BALOBA-1460 file (C-alpha; in Angstrom, 3 decimals):
// residues 200
<rec num="1" residu="m" x="57.354" y="-12.089" z="-64.292"/>
<rec num="2" residu="a" x="59.815" y="-9.517" z="-65.138"/>
<rec num="3" residu="f" x="62.020" y="-9.747" z="-68.457"/>
<rec num="4" residu="e" x="65.191" y="-10.206" z="-68.209"/>
<rec num="5" residu="l" x="68.222" y="-9.249" z="-71.060"/>
<rec num="6" residu="v" x="68.779" y="-12.214" z="-73.357"/>
<rec num="7" residu="a" x="72.472" y="-13.150" z="-73.365"/>
<rec num="8" residu="l" x="74.734" y="-12.631" z="-76.362"/>
<rec num="9" residu="p" x="75.239" y="-15.915" z="-78.377"/>
<rec num="10" residu="y" x="78.399" y="-14.882" z="-78.631"/>
<rec num="11" residu="a" x="81.364" y="-13.113" z="-76.988"/>
<rec num="12" residu="h" x="81.821" y="-9.476" z="-77.222"/>
<rec num="13" residu="d" x="84.533" y="-9.825" z="-79.832"/>
<rec num="14" residu="a" x="83.123" y="-12.479" z="-81.999"/>
<rec num="15" residu="l" x="81.753" y="-10.155" z="-84.602"/>
<rec num="16" residu="a" x="84.882" y="-8.026" z="-84.791"/>
<rec num="17" residu="p" x="85.697" y="-6.042" z="-86.940"/>
<rec num="18" residu="h" x="82.481" y="-5.966" z="-88.478"/>
<rec num="19" residu="m" x="80.925" y="-5.004" z="-85.437"/>
<rec num="20" residu="g" x="83.568" y="-3.929" z="-82.828"/>
<rec num="21" residu="v" x="83.701" y="-4.765" z="-78.886"/>
<rec num="22" residu="q" x="82.570" y="-1.414" z="-77.494"/>
<rec num="23" residu="t" x="79.719" y="-1.455" z="-79.972"/>
<rec num="24" residu="l" x="78.422" y="-4.408" z="-78.634"/>
<rec num="25" residu="e" x="79.131" y="-3.869" z="-74.851"/>
<rec num="26" residu="l" x="77.270" y="-0.492" z="-75.308"/>
<rec num="27" residu="h" x="74.304" y="-1.737" z="-77.596"/>
<rec num="28" residu="h" x="73.552" y="-5.158" z="-75.571"/>
<rec num="29" residu="g" x="74.889" y="-4.127" z="-72.258"/>
<rec num="30" residu="k" x="73.359" y="-0.390" z="-71.968"/>
<rec num="31" residu="h" x="70.639" y="0.323" z="-74.625"/>
<rec num="32" residu="h" x="69.119" y="-3.216" z="-74.699"/>
<rec num="33" residu="n" x="69.355" y="-3.327" z="-71.066"/>
<rec num="34" residu="t" x="67.715" y="0.131" z="-70.568"/>
<rec num="35" residu="y" x="65.022" y="-1.034" z="-72.694"/>
<rec num="36" residu="v" x="64.304" y="-4.095" z="-70.713"/>
<rec num="37" residu="t" x="64.342" y="-2.504" z="-67.314"/>
<rec num="38" residu="t" x="62.354" y="0.468" z="-68.556"/>
<rec num="39" residu="l" x="59.750" y="-1.837" z="-69.634"/>
<rec num="40" residu="n" x="59.483" y="-3.655" z="-66.516"/>
<rec num="41" residu="t" x="58.860" y="-0.510" z="-64.528"/>
<rec num="42" residu="l" x="56.241" y="0.479" z="-66.844"/>
<rec num="43" residu="i" x="54.172" y="-2.548" z="-67.229"/>
<rec num="44" residu="a" x="54.596" y="-3.271" z="-62.943"/>
<rec num="45" residu="g" x="50.921" y="-2.967" z="-61.765"/>
<rec num="46" residu="t" x="49.615" y="-3.394" z="-65.037"/>
<rec num="47" residu="p" x="47.425" y="-5.803" z="-66.801"/>
<rec num="48" residu="f" x="50.563" y="-5.827" z="-69.281"/>
<rec num="49" residu="e" x="52.391" y="-7.330" z="-66.377"/>
<rec num="50" residu="t" x="51.099" y="-10.995" z="-67.075"/>
<rec num="51" residu="m" x="51.655" y="-10.796" z="-70.973"/>
<rec num="52" residu="t" x="54.034" y="-12.282" z="-73.178"/>
<rec num="53" residu="l" x="56.418" y="-9.673" z="-74.668"/>
<rec num="54" residu="e" x="54.699" y="-10.256" z="-78.006"/>
<rec num="55" residu="q" x="51.479" y="-9.674" z="-76.942"/>
<rec num="56" residu="i" x="52.642" y="-6.454" z="-75.142"/>
<rec num="57" residu="v" x="53.839" y="-5.440" z="-78.259"/>
<rec num="58" residu="k" x="50.557" y="-6.265" z="-80.014"/>
<rec num="59" residu="e" x="48.223" y="-4.769" z="-77.128"/>
<rec num="60" residu="s" x="50.327" y="-1.385" z="-76.533"/>
<rec num="61" residu="y" x="50.523" y="-0.449" z="-80.460"/>
<rec num="62" residu="g" x="49.024" y="2.718" z="-81.863"/>
<rec num="63" residu="k" x="47.768" y="3.981" z="-78.225"/>
<rec num="64" residu="p" x="48.941" y="7.438" z="-76.873"/>
<rec num="65" residu="e" x="48.540" y="6.436" z="-73.641"/>
<rec num="66" residu="t" x="50.557" y="3.064" z="-74.055"/>
<rec num="67" residu="q" x="53.181" y="4.777" z="-76.557"/>
<rec num="68" residu="g" x="55.980" y="4.422" z="-73.720"/>
<rec num="69" residu="i" x="55.132" y="0.878" z="-73.022"/>
<rec num="70" residu="f" x="55.211" y="0.091" z="-76.948"/>
<rec num="71" residu="n" x="58.336" y="1.613" z="-77.499"/>
<rec num="72" residu="n" x="60.186" y="-0.454" z="-74.818"/>
<rec num="73" residu="a" x="58.498" y="-3.819" z="-75.657"/>
<rec num="74" residu="g" x="59.167" y="-3.202" z="-79.231"/>
<rec num="75" residu="q" x="62.713" y="-2.314" z="-78.964"/>
<rec num="76" residu="n" x="63.238" y="-5.399" z="-76.779"/>
<rec num="77" residu="w" x="61.500" y="-7.856" z="-78.859"/>
<rec num="78" residu="n" x="63.564" y="-6.351" z="-81.925"/>
<rec num="79" residu="h" x="66.820" y="-6.682" z="-80.187"/>
<rec num="80" residu="n" x="65.993" y="-10.121" z="-78.865"/>
<rec num="81" residu="l" x="65.587" y="-11.352" z="-82.631"/>
<rec num="82" residu="f" x="68.851" y="-8.989" z="-83.714"/>
<rec num="83" residu="w" x="71.596" y="-10.693" z="-81.731"/>
<rec num="84" residu="p" x="70.976" y="-14.265" z="-82.825"/>
<rec num="85" residu="s" x="70.445" y="-13.147" z="-86.838"/>
<rec num="86" residu="m" x="74.371" y="-12.750" z="-86.550"/>
<rec num="87" residu="k" x="76.922" y="-14.799" z="-85.821"/>
<rec num="88" residu="p" x="81.022" y="-15.043" z="-86.225"/>
<rec num="89" residu="g" x="82.010" y="-15.438" z="-89.670"/>
<rec num="90" residu="g" x="78.345" y="-14.834" z="-90.828"/>
<rec num="91" residu="g" x="77.054" y="-13.962" z="-94.337"/>
<rec num="92" residu="g" x="78.424" y="-16.252" z="-96.850"/>
<rec num="93" residu="a" x="76.380" y="-19.363" z="-98.363"/>
<rec num="94" residu="i" x="72.438" y="-18.948" z="-97.905"/>
<rec num="95" residu="p" x="70.327" y="-22.124" z="-97.077"/>
<rec num="96" residu="s" x="69.209" y="-23.521" z="-100.471"/>
<rec num="97" residu="e" x="65.489" y="-23.013" z="-99.536"/>
<rec num="98" residu="l" x="65.814" y="-19.471" z="-98.224"/>
<rec num="99" residu="e" x="68.231" y="-18.530" z="-101.435"/>
<rec num="100" residu="n" x="65.323" y="-20.283" z="-103.595"/>
<rec num="101" residu="r" x="62.598" y="-17.983" z="-101.984"/>
<rec num="102" residu="l" x="64.935" y="-14.860" z="-102.110"/>
<rec num="103" residu="i" x="65.462" y="-15.487" z="-106.018"/>
<rec num="104" residu="s" x="62.084" y="-16.071" z="-106.488"/>
<rec num="105" residu="d" x="60.224" y="-13.094" z="-105.062"/>
<rec num="106" residu="f" x="63.318" y="-10.767" z="-105.904"/>
<rec num="107" residu="g" x="64.654" y="-11.764" z="-108.831"/>
<rec num="108" residu="s" x="68.137" y="-12.426" z="-107.106"/>
<rec num="109" residu="v" x="69.938" y="-12.654" z="-104.234"/>
<rec num="110" residu="e" x="71.706" y="-9.461" z="-104.905"/>
<rec num="111" residu="q" x="68.374" y="-7.649" z="-105.899"/>
<rec num="112" residu="f" x="67.192" y="-8.694" z="-102.509"/>
<rec num="113" residu="k" x="70.447" y="-7.175" z="-100.706"/>
<rec num="114" residu="q" x="70.174" y="-4.020" z="-102.633"/>
<rec num="115" residu="m" x="66.681" y="-3.365" z="-101.405"/>
<rec num="116" residu="f" x="67.380" y="-4.156" z="-97.770"/>
<rec num="117" residu="i" x="70.303" y="-1.967" z="-98.106"/>
<rec num="118" residu="d" x="68.313" y="0.684" z="-99.564"/>
<rec num="119" residu="a" x="65.271" y="0.365" z="-97.218"/>
<rec num="120" residu="g" x="67.944" y="0.907" z="-94.104"/>
<rec num="121" residu="k" x="69.637" y="3.488" z="-95.968"/>
<rec num="122" residu="t" x="66.379" y="5.361" z="-96.508"/>
<rec num="123" residu="q" x="65.161" y="5.061" z="-93.043"/>
<rec num="124" residu="f" x="65.034" y="8.573" z="-91.895"/>
<rec num="125" residu="g" x="66.511" y="9.114" z="-88.364"/>
<rec num="126" residu="s" x="66.343" y="5.855" z="-86.145"/>
<rec num="127" residu="g" x="64.545" y="2.463" z="-86.987"/>
<rec num="128" residu="w" x="65.131" y="-1.017" z="-88.640"/>
<rec num="129" residu="a" x="65.205" y="-2.961" z="-91.935"/>
<rec num="130" residu="w" x="63.697" y="-6.089" z="-92.352"/>
<rec num="131" residu="l" x="63.056" y="-8.967" z="-94.465"/>
<rec num="132" residu="v" x="59.523" y="-10.581" z="-93.834"/>
<rec num="133" residu="v" x="56.898" y="-12.641" z="-94.806"/>
<rec num="134" residu="d" x="53.770" y="-10.821" z="-95.916"/>
<rec num="135" residu="q" x="51.007" y="-12.923" z="-97.306"/>
<rec num="136" residu="g" x="52.769" y="-15.563" z="-98.401"/>
<rec num="137" residu="k" x="55.748" y="-14.046" z="-100.157"/>
<rec num="138" residu="l" x="59.055" y="-12.555" z="-99.018"/>
<rec num="139" residu="a" x="59.491" y="-8.524" z="-99.020"/>
<rec num="140" residu="v" x="61.757" y="-6.239" z="-97.587"/>
<rec num="141" residu="t" x="60.395" y="-2.932" z="-95.620"/>
<rec num="142" residu="k" x="61.329" y="-0.691" z="-92.999"/>
<rec num="143" residu="t" x="60.104" y="0.782" z="-89.673"/>
<rec num="144" residu="p" x="60.831" y="4.021" z="-87.617"/>
<rec num="145" residu="n" x="62.055" y="3.820" z="-83.957"/>
<rec num="146" residu="g" x="60.860" y="0.987" z="-82.159"/>
<rec num="147" residu="e" x="58.289" y="-0.017" z="-84.449"/>
<rec num="148" residu="t" x="58.091" y="-3.829" z="-85.477"/>
<rec num="149" residu="p" x="56.530" y="-5.640" z="-88.476"/>
<rec num="150" residu="l" x="55.032" y="-7.844" z="-85.986"/>
<rec num="151" residu="v" x="52.137" y="-5.351" z="-85.555"/>
<rec num="152" residu="h" x="51.311" y="-5.417" z="-89.199"/>
<rec num="153" residu="g" x="50.831" y="-8.907" z="-89.208"/>
<rec num="154" residu="k" x="54.031" y="-9.683" z="-91.147"/>
<rec num="155" residu="h" x="56.366" y="-12.542" z="-90.031"/>
<rec num="156" residu="v" x="59.815" y="-11.431" z="-89.371"/>
<rec num="157" residu="l" x="62.850" y="-13.151" z="-90.818"/>
<rec num="158" residu="l" x="65.537" y="-10.758" z="-90.111"/>
<rec num="159" residu="g" x="65.917" y="-7.199" z="-88.846"/>
<rec num="160" residu="c" x="68.784" y="-4.701" z="-88.674"/>
<rec num="161" residu="d" x="69.167" y="-1.879" z="-86.366"/>
<rec num="162" residu="v" x="69.955" y="1.385" z="-87.960"/>
<rec num="163" residu="w" x="69.769" y="3.718" z="-84.864"/>
<rec num="164" residu="e" x="73.463" y="5.259" z="-84.572"/>
<rec num="165" residu="h" x="74.270" y="3.446" z="-81.538"/>
<rec num="166" residu="a" x="74.498" y="0.216" z="-83.546"/>
<rec num="167" residu="y" x="77.184" y="1.324" z="-86.296"/>
<rec num="168" residu="y" x="78.534" y="4.884" z="-85.389"/>
<rec num="169" residu="l" x="81.587" y="3.911" z="-83.267"/>
<rec num="170" residu="d" x="82.511" y="1.249" z="-86.215"/>
<rec num="171" residu="y" x="81.281" y="3.231" z="-89.175"/>
<rec num="172" residu="q" x="80.529" y="6.694" z="-88.398"/>
<rec num="173" residu="n" x="77.829" y="7.995" z="-90.689"/>
<rec num="174" residu="r" x="78.557" y="5.291" z="-93.207"/>
<rec num="175" residu="r" x="75.384" y="3.684" z="-92.875"/>
<rec num="176" residu="p" x="75.566" y="2.073" z="-96.316"/>
<rec num="177" residu="d" x="78.582" y="0.629" z="-95.599"/>
<rec num="178" residu="y" x="77.294" y="-0.900" z="-92.233"/>
<rec num="179" residu="l" x="74.292" y="-2.461" z="-93.765"/>
<rec num="180" residu="k" x="76.422" y="-4.128" z="-96.663"/>
<rec num="181" residu="a" x="78.891" y="-5.325" z="-93.811"/>
<rec num="182" residu="f" x="75.690" y="-6.616" z="-91.982"/>
<rec num="183" residu="l" x="74.588" y="-8.650" z="-94.903"/>
<rec num="184" residu="d" x="78.036" y="-10.004" z="-96.391"/>
<rec num="185" residu="n" x="79.711" y="-10.706" z="-92.931"/>
<rec num="186" residu="l" x="77.426" y="-10.905" z="-90.170"/>
<rec num="187" residu="v" x="74.038" y="-12.706" z="-90.937"/>
<rec num="188" residu="n" x="73.269" y="-15.925" z="-89.685"/>
<rec num="189" residu="w" x="71.503" y="-17.150" z="-92.686"/>
<rec num="190" residu="e" x="70.478" y="-20.527" z="-90.860"/>
<rec num="191" residu="f" x="68.705" y="-18.445" z="-88.414"/>
<rec num="192" residu="v" x="66.956" y="-16.661" z="-90.911"/>
<rec num="193" residu="a" x="66.232" y="-20.012" z="-92.983"/>
<rec num="194" residu="e" x="64.717" y="-21.658" z="-89.439"/>
<rec num="195" residu="r" x="62.578" y="-18.670" z="-89.056"/>
<rec num="196" residu="l" x="61.232" y="-19.336" z="-92.737"/>
<rec num="197" residu="r" x="60.508" y="-22.966" z="-92.166"/>
<rec num="198" residu="q" x="58.333" y="-21.717" z="-89.257"/>
<rec num="199" residu="t" x="55.930" y="-19.934" z="-91.654"/>
<rec num="200" residu="d" x="55.621" y="-23.082" z="-93.984"/>
């Protein structure tokens, strides 16, 4: 069964001014859509055609002959998590169970935020910054291009796209400003907390 582009859970103007209309229209409608359509083309007539998206990501990883499939499956999976991890009027208060875990594993919420910003800021070229559960503890990590912590056995709670198309129209080359705005004004912390509950 062919994969379809997931619908945004909000209008194109709902995240402004922290993520503008044109950014969302291009990022979701063009970039993400291309990953979906390219993946469908690449898996047609192959054993991947009957797999779930998560299975495709895991099975295609690390194999030169399926690198193209992995790139597009990984980016599709990453974006499917990225969109609902934001909401209008995001940021703000963090659900207590998630806040307690952030304090326990990072020392403070602010220390977590700084580590997350640093991960995204220092990801050379294109990639992602992540909050994950790794062997029972929260951790911050980063991956290049379309790679996802899923292939390294980690449970993803939150991901921030640091490809230039995610922020350049709104922030130009100021990636740290984009990452700060993502954490302070865009993140849907209830969504992140729900993903944390899935690991318990």
